[in-house]
C-alpha positions in Angstrom: -21.1 -11.9 -1.5 -21.3 -8.2 -1.3 -18.4 -6.4 -2.8 -17.2 -3.2 -1.0 -16.9 -0.4 -3.6 -16.5 2.5 -1.2 -12.8 3.0 -1.9 -12.7 2.3 -5.7 -12.3 5.9 -6.9 -9.4 6.6 -4.5 -7.7 3.2 -5.0 -7.9 3.7 -8.8 -6.4 7.1 -8.5 -3.4 5.8 -6.4 -2.9 2.9 -8.8 -3.0 5.3 -11.8 -0.2 7.4 -10.1 1.8 4.3 -9.5 1.3 3.3 -13.2 2.6 6.7 -14.3 5.8 6.3 -12.0 6.4 2.8 -13.3 5.9 3.9 -16.9 8.5 6.6 -16.4 11.1 4.9 -14.3 10.6 1.1 -15.3 11.8 -1.4 -12.9 15.3 -1.9 -11.1 15.5 1.0 -8.6 15.4 0.8 -4.9 12.0 1.0 -3.2 12.8 4.5 -1.8 13.2 6.0 -5.4 9.7 4.7 -6.2 8.3 6.1 -2.9 9.7 9.6 -3.5 8.5 9.5 -7.1 4.9 8.3 -6.1 4.8 11.2 -3.5 5.3 13.6 -6.4 2.5 11.9 -8.4 0.1 11.8 -5.6 0.8 15.5 -4.8 0.3 16.3 -8.6 -3.1 14.4 -8.5 -4.2 16.4 -5.5 -4.4 13.5 -3.0 -3.9 14.1 0.6 -1.2 11.7 2.0 1.3 11.2 4.6 4.5 9.4 3.9 6.4 7.0 6.2 3.8 7.2 8.9 5.1 5.7 12.3 2.0 3.8 13.5 1.8 1.9 16.7 1.0 -1.8 16.7 -1.3 -3.1 19.3 -1.5 -6.6 20.9 -4.5 -7.2 23.2 -4.9 -3.5 23.5 -1.2 -2.9 24.6 1.2 -0.8 22.4 4.0 -3.4 21.5 5.9 -1.5 19.0 5.5 0.5 15.8 6.0 0.2 12.1 6.4 2.8 9.3 3.8 2.6 6.7 5.0 3.8 3.2 1.8 5.9 2.7 -1.4 6.7 4.4 -3.6 8.3 1.8 -6.7 10.5 2.9 -6.4 9.0 6.3 -8.1 5.7 4.9 -6.0 3.9 2.5 -2.8 2.1 3.5 -0.2 1.8 0.8 2.8 -0.5 1.1 5.3 -0.4 -1.6 7.7 -3.1 -2.8 10.5 -3.3 -5.4 10.9 -7.1 -5.8 10.8 -9.5 -8.6 7.6 -11.1 -7.3 5.0 -10.5 -4.6 4.5 -13.6 -2.4 2.1 -14.7 0.5 4.3 -13.0 3.2 3.9 -9.7 1.5 0.2 -10.2 1.4 0.1 -11.3 5.0 2.1 -8.3 6.0 -0.4 -5.9 4.3 -3.4 -7.6 6.0 -1.7 -7.5 9.4 -1.1 -3.7 9.0 -4.7 -3.3 8.2 -5.7 -5.1 11.3 -3.0 -3.4 13.5 -3.8 0.1 12.3 -7.6 -0.5 12.2 -7.9 0.6 8.6 -10.2 -0.9 6.1 -8.4 -0.9 2.8 -4.8 -1.3 1.7 -2.8 -1.5 -1.5 0.3 -3.6 -2.1 2.1 -2.1 -5.1 5.3 -3.7 -6.6 7.5 -1.7 -8.9 10.1 -4.6 -9.2 9.0 -6.2 -12.4 8.7 -5.2 -16.1 5.0 -4.5 -15.4 3.6 -2.8 -12.3 1.7 -5.4 -10.1 -0.7 -4.4 -7.2 -3.3 -6.0 -5.0 -6.1 -4.4 -3.1 -6.9 -5.7 0.4 -9.9 -5.3 2.6 -9.5 -5.6 6.3 -11.9 -8.6 6.7 -10.9 -10.6 3.6 -9.5 -14.1 4.2 -5.8 -14.6 4.7 -3.7 -16.1 2.0 -3.0 -19.8 2.5 0.6 -20.8 3.4 
């Protein structure tokens, strides 16, 4: 199995920024507080990003709605934030669905809701989590 490493540097930078935010704030805040703080860290790191990007969702080539993505970084990495006690399969499926719907190859799911930061990297064509 060939491992895709094209996005490693960028995803490591993003995770590093998230770790800094978590180290400074800890857990227990609403997601929007982490989102705003992460935006400051990403900016400080010189990363190009857009926050709360409204992106269309297509079904069989037809625009059927839209969803706001927490971050789109360097027009390549989707970042979805959570502030929950534990990530579960529905969070994973949501991130994978966003990658497919937005036709992006890599995404990060980052959770600030626990005493330690947790995150998972997703590639567009990886298998879906079992239910």
